[in-house]
N, C-alpha and C positions, 0 to 999 in steps of 0.2 A: 567500184570495189576492186582492189588490186588483184585478188586471187579468184575472181569469178570465172576465169578461164579454166577449163578442165585439165589442161596440161600441168597445172600446179597442184592438183589434188593429190594429197597423200605422198608427196615427194619430200621427205624430211631430210635435213642436213645437206641441202643443195643450195648453192649460191646462184642467184639469178641476177643478171645485169638488167635492171629495169629501165635504165636510160635517164633522160632528163625530165624533171618535173618542175616547171617554172624555170627558175635560175639555178636550181639545185640538181646535182647529179646523185642518183640514188642507187645503191646496191643493197639487195635484200637477201638474207640467209634465213631459211625456214628451219627452226628448231623443232617445233611441234605444232599440232593443230589442236585447238581447244574446242570442246563441244559448245554449241550455242546454248545460251541460258542467261538468266538475269545476273547483273553485276552485283557485287557486294557493296555495302555502304562505304567501305574504305576506298573502293575504286571510283565511286561516283560523287563523293562528298565535295571534292575540290571543284570539278567542273560544274556541279549544280550550284554551289555557292557563288562561283564566278559569274554564271549566267544570271542568277538572282540579283547580284550586285549591279550588273549591266542594266537590268530591267529597272531597278530602283533609281539608278543614275538618269536613265532616259525619262522616267516619270518626273524626277526632280527638275531636270532641265526644261521639260515641257511646261511644268508648273511655273517656273521662274520666267520663262519666255511669255507665258500668257498674262502674268501679273505686271511685268515691267517692260518698258521700251528699251531696246538695245541701242545705245548710242556709242559710236566708235570715234575716238579722238585721233584722227589720222596724223596730226602733227606729233602727238606723243608716240604713236606707233613708229613713225619715221625716225624719231630721235632714238627710240629703243633699238631699232634695227641698225642704226648707224653705230651705236655703242657696241652692239654685238659683233659687228664686222671689223672693229678696230683690233689690230694685232700688236 
């Protein structure tokens, strides 16, 4: 959690230089603190639908892999890669 440290508690309108996270450099300005509580449907609909889609895709891929053998035509893959690299 970014703000688990007590030094950030209740310090509104302050800019904090958080440093580098992965390859990104992040600077955070706190405008307000929201009380904890359940999210509204509008806030959660997108992430929930996205996660459900991921679950359905994983089930579908598992089902296909269990039904059919996967055979890769390496010659066709090499030809395709060669065509992609042509400029």
